[in-house]
C-alpha positions in Angstrom: 61.2 6.8 -21.3 59.0 9.1 -20.5 57.7 10.3 -17.7 54.4 11.1 -18.5 54.3 7.3 -19.4 56.1 6.3 -16.5 53.6 7.8 -14.7 50.8 6.2 -16.5 52.3 2.7 -15.2 51.9 3.2 -12.0 48.4 4.6 -11.9 47.3 1.9 -14.3 48.8 -0.6 -12.6 47.2 0.8 -9.4 44.1 0.3 -10.5 43.8 -2.6 -12.1 44.8 -4.0 -8.9 42.6 -2.3 -6.5 39.6 -3.1 -9.2 40.6 -7.0 -8.2 40.3 -6.7 -4.8 37.2 -4.6 -4.6 35.8 -7.1 -6.8 37.2 -10.3 -4.6 35.5 -8.8 -1.9 32.2 -7.7 -3.0 31.5 -11.8 -4.0 32.1 -12.8 -0.5 28.9 -10.4 0.7 25.6 -11.6 1.9 22.9 -13.0 -0.6 21.0 -10.6 -1.1 16.8 -10.8 -0.5 14.2 -10.9 -3.1 11.6 -9.3 -3.4 9.6 -12.3 -2.3 10.8 -12.5 1.2 10.2 -9.4 1.7 6.8 -9.2 0.9 6.1 -12.5 3.1 8.3 -10.3 5.7 6.5 -7.2 5.7 2.9 -8.9 5.7 3.7 -11.4 8.7 4.8 -8.1 10.6 2.1 -7.3 13.9 1.9 -3.9 12.8 0.4 -4.9 9.2 -1.6 -8.4 10.0 -3.1 -6.0 12.8 -4.5 -3.4 10.4 -5.4 -6.3 7.7 -7.9 -8.0 10.7 -9.4 -4.5 11.4 -10.3 -5.0 8.0 -11.7 -7.8 8.0 -13.4 -6.7 11.5 -14.6 -3.7 10.1 -16.0 -6.0 7.0 -17.4 -8.4 9.3 -19.2 -5.5 11.3 -20.9 -4.3 8.3 -22.2 -7.4 7.0 -24.1 -8.1 10.4 -27.9 -6.8 9.6 -30.5 -6.2 12.1 -32.6 -9.1 13.0 -35.7 -9.6 11.2 -38.3 -9.6 14.1 -38.3 -7.3 17.0 -37.5 -9.3 20.6 -40.4 -10.2 21.7 -41.8 -8.4 25.1 -43.3 -10.1 28.6 -45.9 -8.4 30.1 -47.2 -8.9 34.0 -50.2 -7.2 35.4 -51.9 -7.7 38.8 -55.6 -5.2 38.9 -57.7 -5.1 41.9 -60.8 -3.1 42.8 -61.5 -1.0 45.0 -61.5 -2.8 48.3 -60.5 -5.4 47.3 -63.3 -7.4 45.9 -61.8 -8.8 43.2 -58.6 -9.2 41.1 -57.5 -9.9 38.0 -53.9 -11.5 37.0 -53.0 -11.2 33.4 -49.3 -12.9 32.1 -48.6 -12.4 28.5 -46.7 -11.2 26.1 -45.8 -8.6 23.0 -44.9 -8.9 19.3 -43.8 -6.0 16.9 -44.1 -6.4 13.3 -42.9 -3.8 10.3 -45.4 -3.5 8.2 -43.1 -2.1 5.8 -40.8 -4.7 5.6 -37.8 -2.0 6.3 -35.8 -4.6 8.4 -35.7 -7.2 5.1 -34.0 -4.2 3.1 -31.6 -3.2 5.8 -30.8 -6.8 6.0 -30.5 -6.7 2.2 -28.1 -3.8 2.3 -26.3 -5.1 5.5 -25.5 -8.4 3.3 -24.0 -6.0 0.6 -22.3 -4.8 2.7 -20.7 -8.2 3.9 -20.3 -8.8 0.3 -17.3 -5.9 -0.1 -15.6 -7.2 3.2 -13.4 -9.4 0.8 -12.7 -6.7 -1.6 -11.8 -4.6 1.2 -9.2 -7.5 2.5 -8.0 -7.5 -1.4 -7.4 -3.7 -1.7 -5.4 -3.8 1.9 -3.1 -6.2 0.5 -2.6 -4.9 -2.8 -1.9 -1.7 -1.3 0.8 -3.4 1.3 2.2 -4.8 -1.5 2.6 -2.1 -3.9 3.4 0.2 -0.7 5.8 -2.4 0.1 7.9 -3.0 -3.5 8.0 1.0 -3.6 9.7 1.6 -0.5 12.1 -1.7 -2.1 13.0 0.6 -5.1 13.6 3.2 -3.5 16.0 1.7 -1.1 17.5 -0.5 -4.4 17.6 3.0 -6.7 19.5 4.9 -3.2 22.1 1.6 -3.0 23.0 1.5 -6.2 23.4 5.3 -6.6 25.4 5.9 -3.6 27.4 2.2 -4.7 27.9 4.6 -8.2 29.7 7.6 -5.9 31.4 5.3 -4.2 33.0 3.5 -7.2 33.3 7.4 -8.5 35.8 8.7 -5.2 37.8 5.0 -5.2 39.0 6.3 -8.7 39.6 9.5 -7.8 41.7 8.6 -4.3 44.1 6.2 -6.6 44.0 8.6 -9.3 45.5 11.5 -6.0 47.8 8.8 -3.9 49.2 7.8 -7.7 50.2 11.9 -8.6 51.5 12.6 -5.2 53.6 9.3 -5.4 54.9 11.3 -9.2 54.7 14.5 -7.6 57.0 13.8 -4.8 59.1 12.1 -7.1 59.6 14.8 -9.2 58.0 13.6 -12.1 54.1 15.5 -12.0 52.8 18.8 -11.2 51.5 19.6 -7.9 48.8 22.0 -10.0 47.4 18.3 -10.8 47.3 16.6 -7.3 45.7 19.4 -6.0 42.8 19.6 -8.8 42.4 16.3 -8.7 41.7 16.5 -4.7 39.5 19.0 -4.8 37.8 16.7 -7.4 37.9 14.2 -5.1 36.5 16.6 -2.0 33.3 17.6 -4.1 31.9 14.1 -5.3 32.8 13.6 -1.5 30.3 15.7 0.0 27.8 14.0 -3.1 28.3 10.4 -1.5 27.8 11.7 1.9 24.4 13.4 0.5 24.0 10.0 -0.9 24.3 7.9 2.2 22.1 9.9 4.1 19.3 9.1 1.7 20.0 6.0 1.3 20.0 5.5 5.0 16.4 7.2 5.1 15.2 4.3 2.4 16.6 1.8 3.8 14.5 3.0 7.4 11.8 3.3 5.6 12.2 -0.1 4.0 12.7 -1.4 7.5 10.1 0.1 9.3 7.5 -2.6 6.7 9.7 -5.6 7.3 10.9 -5.2 10.6 14.9 -5.2 10.4 17.7 -3.4 8.4 17.4 -5.1 4.8 21.2 -4.8 4.0 21.2 -6.3 -0.3 18.3 -6.6 -1.9 17.5 -8.2 -5.2 14.4 -6.9 -7.3 12.2 -9.7 -8.9 13.6 -9.6 -12.8 12.3 -6.7 -14.9 9.0 -7.8 -17.2 8.9 -6.3 -20.8 4.9 -7.2 -20.8 2.9 -5.0 -20.3 0.1 -4.9 -17.2 -2.9 -7.3 -17.3 -6.4 -7.0 -16.8 -8.8 -3.5 -16.4 -9.4 -0.9 -14.1 -12.7 -2.3 -13.9 -11.4 -5.6 -12.3 -9.5 -3.4 -8.6 -10.6 -4.8 -5.4 -11.2 -1.3 -4.0 -13.9 -0.4 -7.4 -15.6 -3.8 -6.7 -16.0 -2.7 -3.1 -17.2 0.6 -3.8 -19.8 -0.8 -6.3 -21.0 -2.8 -3.7 -21.6 -0.8 -0.9 -23.4 2.0 -3.6 -25.8 -0.5 -4.0 -25.9 -1.5 0.1 -26.7 2.6 0.0 -29.9 1.9 -2.4 -31.5 -0.3 0.2 -30.9 0.9 2.5 -32.5 4.9 1.5 -35.4 1.8 0.7 -35.9 0.6 3.9 -35.4 4.1 5.2 -38.4 5.0 2.6 -40.5 1.8 3.9 -39.9 2.6 7.5 -42.6 5.3 6.8 -45.6 2.7 6.8 -46.3 1.7 10.7 -46.0 -1.2 13.0 -48.0 -3.9 14.2 -47.8 -4.8 17.9 -50.1 -7.9 18.2 -50.3 -8.7 22.9 -51.9 -12.0 24.3 -51.3 -14.1 27.4 -53.8 -15.4 30.6 -55.4 -14.3 32.7 -57.1 -15.1 36.3 -60.0 -13.3 37.6 -61.1 -14.3 40.7 -64.3 -13.0 42.2 -65.0 -10.8 45.5 -66.6 -14.0 46.8 -63.5 -15.4 47.1 -64.1 -18.6 45.5 -61.3 -20.0 42.9 -60.2 -17.8 39.5 -61.9 -18.6 36.5 -58.6 -18.5 34.0 -59.3 -17.1 30.8 -57.4 -15.1 28.0 -57.1 -11.6 26.8 -55.7 -10.8 22.9 -55.1 -6.8 21.8 -53.7 -5.0 18.8 -51.4 -1.9 18.6 -51.1 0.3 15.1 -49.1 2.9 14.9 -50.3 6.4 13.5 -47.5 7.9 11.4 -48.9 11.8 12.4 -46.0 13.3 13.1 -42.8 11.8 12.7 -42.4 10.5 9.6 -38.6 9.4 9.4 -37.8 12.5 7.5 -34.2 12.7 9.4 -33.7 8.8 8.4 -34.6 9.5 4.7 -31.9 12.3 4.3 -29.6 10.8 5.7 -29.7 7.7 3.7 -30.0 10.1 0.6 -27.0 11.6 1.4 -24.7 8.1 2.3 -26.6 7.1 -1.8 -24.9 10.1 -3.0 -21.3 9.7 -1.5 -21.2 6.3 -2.3 -22.1 7.3 -6.1 -19.5 10.4 -6.0 -16.9 8.0 -4.3 -17.0 5.1 -6.9 -16.9 7.9 -9.7 -14.2 9.0 -8.3 -12.2 6.1 -8.1 -12.9 5.4 -11.8 -11.7 8.2 -13.2 -8.5 7.9 -10.6 -7.9 4.3 -12.0 -8.9 5.5 -15.7 -6.3 8.2 -15.5 -3.6 5.8 -13.5 -3.6 3.4 -15.9 -3.5 5.6 -18.3 -0.2 7.7 -17.0 1.2 4.4 -16.5 0.7 2.4 -19.5 2.0 6.1 -21.7 5.0 6.2 -19.6 5.8 2.6 -20.6 5.1 2.7 -23.6 7.7 6.2 -23.6 10.6 5.0 -21.5 11.0 1.5 -23.9 13.5 -0.5 -22.7 16.5 0.5 -20.7 19.1 1.3 -22.7 23.1 -0.4 -23.4 24.9 -0.6 -20.0 27.6 1.8 -19.2 31.2 -0.1 -19.1 32.6 2.7 -16.6 35.8 1.4 -16.0 36.6 1.0 -19.4 35.7 5.0 -20.5 37.5 5.7 -17.0 40.9 3.9 -18.3 40.7 5.0 -21.7 40.4 8.8 -20.5 43.3 7.8 -17.8 45.6 6.5 -21.1 44.4 9.7 -23.2 45.9 11.7 -20.1 49.0 9.8 -19.5 50.1 10.4 -23.2 49.1 13.5 -23.5 46.7 13.7 -25.4 44.0 15.6 -22.3 44.4 17.7 -20.1 44.1 17.8 -15.9 40.3 19.3 -16.7 39.3 17.1 -19.2 40.5 14.0 -17.2 38.3 15.5 -14.4 35.9 16.4 -16.3 36.0 12.6 -17.5 35.5 11.3 -14.0 32.5 13.3 -13.5 30.7 11.9 -16.0 31.5 8.7 -15.7 30.1 9.1 -12.0 26.9 11.1 -12.7 25.8 8.4 -16.2 26.4 5.6 -13.7 24.3 6.8 -10.8 22.1 7.7 -13.7 21.7 4.0 -15.3 20.4 3.3 -11.9 17.8 5.9 -12.1 17.2 5.5 -15.2 16.2 1.0 -14.5 14.3 2.7 -11.3 12.2 5.1 -13.6 10.7 1.8 -15.7 10.2 0.0 -12.8 8.0 2.3 -10.7 6.1 2.6 -13.9 5.4 -0.6 -14.4 4.7 -0.9 -10.6 2.2 1.8 -11.1 0.6 -0.1 -14.0 0.2 -3.1 -11.5 -1.2 -1.6 -9.0 -3.9 0.2 -10.7 -4.4 -3.0 -12.6 -4.4 -5.3 -9.1 -2.4 -7.9 -11.2 1.6 -8.0 -11.2 3.5 -9.2 -14.6 6.1 -11.4 -12.2 4.6 -15.3 -11.1 6.1 -15.2 -7.9 4.4 -12.1 -6.8 1.2 -12.3 -8.2 0.7 -16.2 -7.4 1.6 -14.8 -3.3 -0.9 -11.4 -4.0 -3.3 -14.4 -4.6 -2.2 -16.4 -1.8 -2.6 -13.6 0.7 -5.6 -12.1 -0.6 -8.2 -15.1 -0.1 
């Protein structure tokens, strides 16, 4: 029998038995966590709950406007003539009225800011979901790339052992065995680098979920494009309301230049000089502010600047959303459907068979091993690219094509 043919029987038999053992071990692994489970876990973490509560509290604070009327003043007065001949005692109060109704305009502005608060909370939930899903995708990609490299390394390790036994029996060249060992060492370094990258990605996801996620299962990829338009973005809705609120605040600052009217009144008792009973009566007065020096120039300038900033933030957000949506949609269209899956084991088995039959050299066999490893890792990268483009589009539109995830978003964004 040809020596190379006998060597091929040993290699292929060892490879098949090892592959069956690895498949059996993989079947007993723990069930992978789904994206919905990850999102629920992350959004229930104290850190994220505190951030969402802070956004809600800030919205409530911005929605609290000034009182329509100023607090009344209670006044008391005692007058006495020289020598104590007669005295006057008075007890009353004062109330200020804003003739320009600037307080009413400020209350309207605060009401608009309060109406923007739910959109801000919704935007915070959307940002958290997108961030966690992005971290989950990073971990999935690194794990898949690591798995591809570990499988490729396992093939070379088995090949090295088989060729070592054949070399000891004098049925194979030690040079071929050493070339496989060199390739195995190089791939081991690449595997170690990917292990570090996978550990970093896992740590980033664990920072959101509170604990490591050994295995995860991404939501089924949907071929449907994201629904909605950029106008439905919650941040955009909040910025529009805040722009309208800034307009009302500017109107309030202009109205504040009108004078305030103060009305005073109360009861009084006049005691005559002869010490008789006091005579009850009342007094009424008023005061009108004269805006001769302060026309609220600083307040109007500040309100004008706030309005310009609100308009600029709104225009910037609209431009960014249009660009994000167009780029994401273009990426989704250009990437298209994922290519047909690679049967790495079949390719590798065929390459080994060609080498055993003398149809390929050791260099060609090692090139095939490298090509299979790179292609397997590239399949994970390609899938991640498509999922990331779809995720970017969903996050820009604030709508997810995956029913379970979109339902969770609507549930948490209420």
